C-alpha positions as CSV (number, residue, x, y, z in Angstrom):
1,X,-49.3,12.7,-128.1
2,X,-53.2,12.0,-128.2
3,X,-54.5,10.3,-124.9
4,X,-57.0,7.5,-125.0
5,X,-59.2,8.6,-121.6
6,X,-60.0,5.8,-119.3
7,X,-60.7,4.7,-115.7
8,X,-58.9,1.9,-114.0
9,X,-59.3,-0.5,-111.3
10,X,-56.3,-0.7,-109.0
11,X,-57.9,-2.7,-106.1
12,X,-54.7,-4.8,-104.9
13,X,-52.6,-3.7,-107.8
14,X,-48.8,-2.9,-106.8
15,X,-48.2,0.8,-107.5
16,X,-44.9,2.7,-106.5
17,X,-44.0,5.7,-105.8
18,X,-40.9,7.4,-105.8
19,X,-40.6,10.5,-103.6
20,X,-42.5,11.2,-100.6
21,X,-42.7,15.1,-100.4
22,X,-45.8,17.2,-100.8
23,X,-46.5,16.6,-104.2
24,X,-45.9,12.8,-104.1
25,X,-48.5,12.8,-100.7
26,X,-51.2,14.2,-103.1
27,X,-50.6,11.4,-105.6
28,X,-50.3,8.7,-102.7
29,X,-53.5,9.5,-101.2
30,X,-55.5,9.1,-104.7
31,X,-54.0,5.4,-104.8
32,X,-55.1,4.7,-101.2
33,X,-58.3,5.9,-102.0
34,X,-58.4,3.6,-105.2
35,X,-57.6,0.6,-102.9
36,X,-54.5,0.0,-104.5
37,X,-51.2,-1.7,-102.9
38,X,-48.6,1.2,-102.5
39,X,-45.0,1.4,-102.2
40,X,-43.2,4.3,-101.5
41,X,-39.5,4.8,-102.1
42,X,-37.4,8.0,-100.4
43,X,-34.7,8.9,-98.3
44,X,-37.2,11.4,-96.3
45,X,-41.3,11.4,-96.1
46,X,-43.8,13.9,-95.2
47,X,-45.3,13.4,-91.7
48,X,-48.7,12.4,-93.4
49,X,-47.0,9.5,-95.3
50,X,-45.2,8.3,-92.3
51,X,-48.6,8.0,-90.6
52,X,-50.1,6.4,-93.4
53,X,-46.9,4.2,-93.1
54,X,-47.6,3.4,-89.6
55,X,-51.0,2.4,-90.2
56,X,-50.6,-0.2,-92.5
57,X,-51.7,1.7,-95.7
58,X,-48.7,2.1,-97.7
59,X,-45.3,0.1,-97.4
60,X,-42.7,2.7,-96.8
61,X,-38.7,2.4,-97.4
62,X,-36.8,5.2,-96.3
63,X,-33.7,5.2,-98.8
64,X,-32.9,6.1,-102.5
65,X,-34.4,4.7,-105.4
66,X,-32.9,1.5,-106.8
67,X,-34.0,0.3,-110.6
68,X,-35.1,-3.1,-109.0
69,X,-38.2,-1.2,-107.1
70,X,-40.1,-1.2,-110.4
71,X,-40.4,-5.1,-110.6
72,X,-43.6,-6.1,-110.6
73,X,-45.4,-2.8,-110.3
74,X,-48.6,-2.3,-112.5
75,X,-48.2,1.6,-111.9
76,X,-45.0,3.8,-111.1
77,X,-44.9,7.2,-110.2
78,X,-41.9,9.7,-109.8
79,X,-42.3,12.5,-107.8
80,X,-39.1,13.7,-106.7
81,X,-37.8,17.3,-107.1
82,X,-34.7,15.8,-108.3
83,X,-35.1,15.6,-112.5
84,X,-32.2,13.0,-112.8
85,X,-34.0,10.5,-109.8
86,X,-37.0,10.8,-112.0
87,X,-35.6,10.0,-115.1
88,X,-33.5,7.1,-113.7
89,X,-37.6,5.9,-112.9
90,X,-38.4,6.2,-116.4
91,X,-35.2,4.4,-117.4
92,X,-36.1,1.4,-115.1
93,X,-39.3,0.5,-116.2
94,X,-40.7,-1.8,-118.8
95,X,-42.9,-0.7,-122.2
96,X,-45.5,-2.6,-120.6
97,X,-45.7,-0.5,-117.4
98,X,-47.5,2.4,-116.8
99,X,-45.2,5.3,-115.9
100,X,-45.9,9.2,-114.8
101,X,-43.0,11.4,-114.8
102,X,-43.6,14.7,-112.2
103,X,-43.1,17.5,-114.7
104,X,-41.9,15.4,-117.9
105,X,-45.2,14.5,-120.0
106,X,-43.1,13.4,-122.8
107,X,-42.2,10.4,-120.8
108,X,-45.3,9.4,-119.4
109,X,-47.3,6.7,-120.3
110,X,-50.3,8.2,-118.6
111,X,-51.2,11.8,-116.9
112,X,-53.3,12.1,-113.9
113,X,-56.2,14.6,-114.7
114,X,-57.4,17.1,-112.3
115,X,-60.3,15.8,-110.6
116,X,-63.8,17.0,-109.4
117,X,-65.5,14.5,-106.9
118,X,-68.9,14.0,-105.6
119,X,-69.2,10.6,-104.2
120,X,-69.4,8.4,-107.5
121,X,-69.6,11.1,-109.6
122,X,-66.0,11.9,-111.1
123,X,-65.1,14.5,-113.6
124,X,-62.1,14.7,-115.1
125,X,-59.8,17.7,-116.5
126,X,-57.0,17.1,-118.9
127,X,-55.1,19.4,-121.1
128,X,-53.1,16.3,-122.3
129,X,-50.3,17.3,-120.1
130,X,-49.3,20.8,-121.8
131,X,-51.1,22.7,-119.5
132,X,-51.7,21.4,-116.0
133,X,-52.6,25.1,-114.4
134,X,-55.3,25.5,-116.6
135,X,-56.4,22.2,-115.8
136,X,-56.7,23.5,-112.1
137,X,-58.5,26.6,-112.8
138,X,-61.1,24.6,-114.9
139,X,-61.2,22.2,-112.0
140,X,-61.9,25.3,-109.9
141,X,-64.7,26.6,-111.8
142,X,-66.4,23.2,-112.2
143,X,-66.3,22.7,-108.4
144,X,-68.5,26.0,-108.1
145,X,-71.0,24.7,-110.7
146,X,-71.2,21.1,-109.4
147,X,-71.7,21.6,-105.8
148,X,-71.7,19.1,-102.8
149,X,-75.4,18.3,-103.2
150,X,-74.3,15.9,-106.5
151,X,-72.9,13.2,-103.9
152,X,-76.7,12.6,-102.9
153,X,-78.2,13.3,-106.0
154,X,-75.8,10.7,-107.9
155,X,-76.3,8.3,-105.2
156,X,-80.5,8.9,-105.2
157,X,-80.1,8.2,-108.9
158,X,-77.7,5.1,-108.8
159,X,-80.3,3.6,-106.5
160,X,-83.4,4.2,-108.5
161,X,-81.9,2.8,-111.7
162,X,-81.0,-0.7,-109.8
163,X,-85.0,-0.3,-108.6
164,X,-86.0,0.2,-112.4
165,X,-83.7,-2.5,-113.5
166,X,-85.4,-5.1,-110.8
167,X,-88.6,-4.7,-112.0
168,X,-88.3,-6.3,-115.6
169,X,-89.6,-3.2,-117.9
170,X,-88.8,-3.9,-121.6
171,X,-85.8,-1.3,-122.8
172,X,-88.1,1.4,-124.0
173,X,-90.0,1.5,-120.6
174,X,-86.7,1.3,-118.8
175,X,-85.3,4.2,-120.9
176,X,-88.6,6.4,-120.4
177,X,-88.5,6.0,-116.5
178,X,-84.9,6.7,-116.2
179,X,-85.1,9.8,-118.3
180,X,-88.0,11.0,-116.2
181,X,-86.2,10.3,-113.2
182,X,-83.5,12.6,-114.8
183,X,-85.9,15.5,-114.5
184,X,-84.8,19.0,-112.9
185,X,-87.2,18.5,-109.6
186,X,-85.7,15.4,-108.5
187,X,-82.1,17.4,-108.4
188,X,-83.8,21.0,-106.9
189,X,-85.4,18.8,-104.3
190,X,-81.9,17.0,-103.4
191,X,-80.5,20.7,-103.3
192,X,-83.4,22.0,-101.1
193,X,-82.9,19.2,-98.6
194,X,-86.6,18.0,-99.4
195,X,-85.2,14.4,-99.7
196,X,-88.8,12.9,-98.4
197,X,-90.3,14.8,-101.1
198,X,-87.7,13.6,-103.6
199,X,-88.0,9.8,-102.9
200,X,-91.7,10.3,-102.3
201,X,-92.3,11.6,-106.0
202,X,-89.9,9.2,-107.1
203,X,-91.6,6.1,-105.4
204,X,-95.1,7.0,-107.1
205,X,-93.2,7.5,-110.3
206,X,-92.1,3.8,-110.4
207,X,-95.9,3.0,-109.2
208,X,-97.4,4.6,-112.1
209,X,-95.6,2.6,-114.9
210,X,-97.6,0.2,-116.8
211,X,-97.4,-3.4,-116.0
212,X,-97.2,-6.0,-118.8
């Protein structure tokens, strides 16, 4: 199966997770972070999912799955340890719905990649569902290469880009200054904690821009 990579805005979208074990908990956490409206159906629940329910972050139904549960759902995730239940979830879904079945990539209309996240920076790693273990191994390696300093660095670049766009420059001028801001010295200053020096140099760079 050839997959088309994309990022999806799930804010206020109705999402169903069938299952409330440890695997489901990880998937629910990602949906909550994406501001989705999450419904969970399972006879039992982990303490973490129960806590989210008590806080109002998810709607938890402590019962077995019913085919009607998938109605009006944008995304459906089956994450139980019962293959028969997971298959029943797949069979209940409509062709237009996005479905992920744990450990059954052949039944999925989408899969969830291994992720490295540093603030607004997200790096997705996928093997197309063929080898999740390899994707996780590569994620661990990427986490060492893409350290926590990238969160601050990405925020800095985003703020600088907004400043550059507000200056009313021509396209070529914008490309030149944005390319200069990607110079390694700005990253190194972020990594070593020399934030004042970084920001001062960036400000001076903007002031050196030709006007008119």
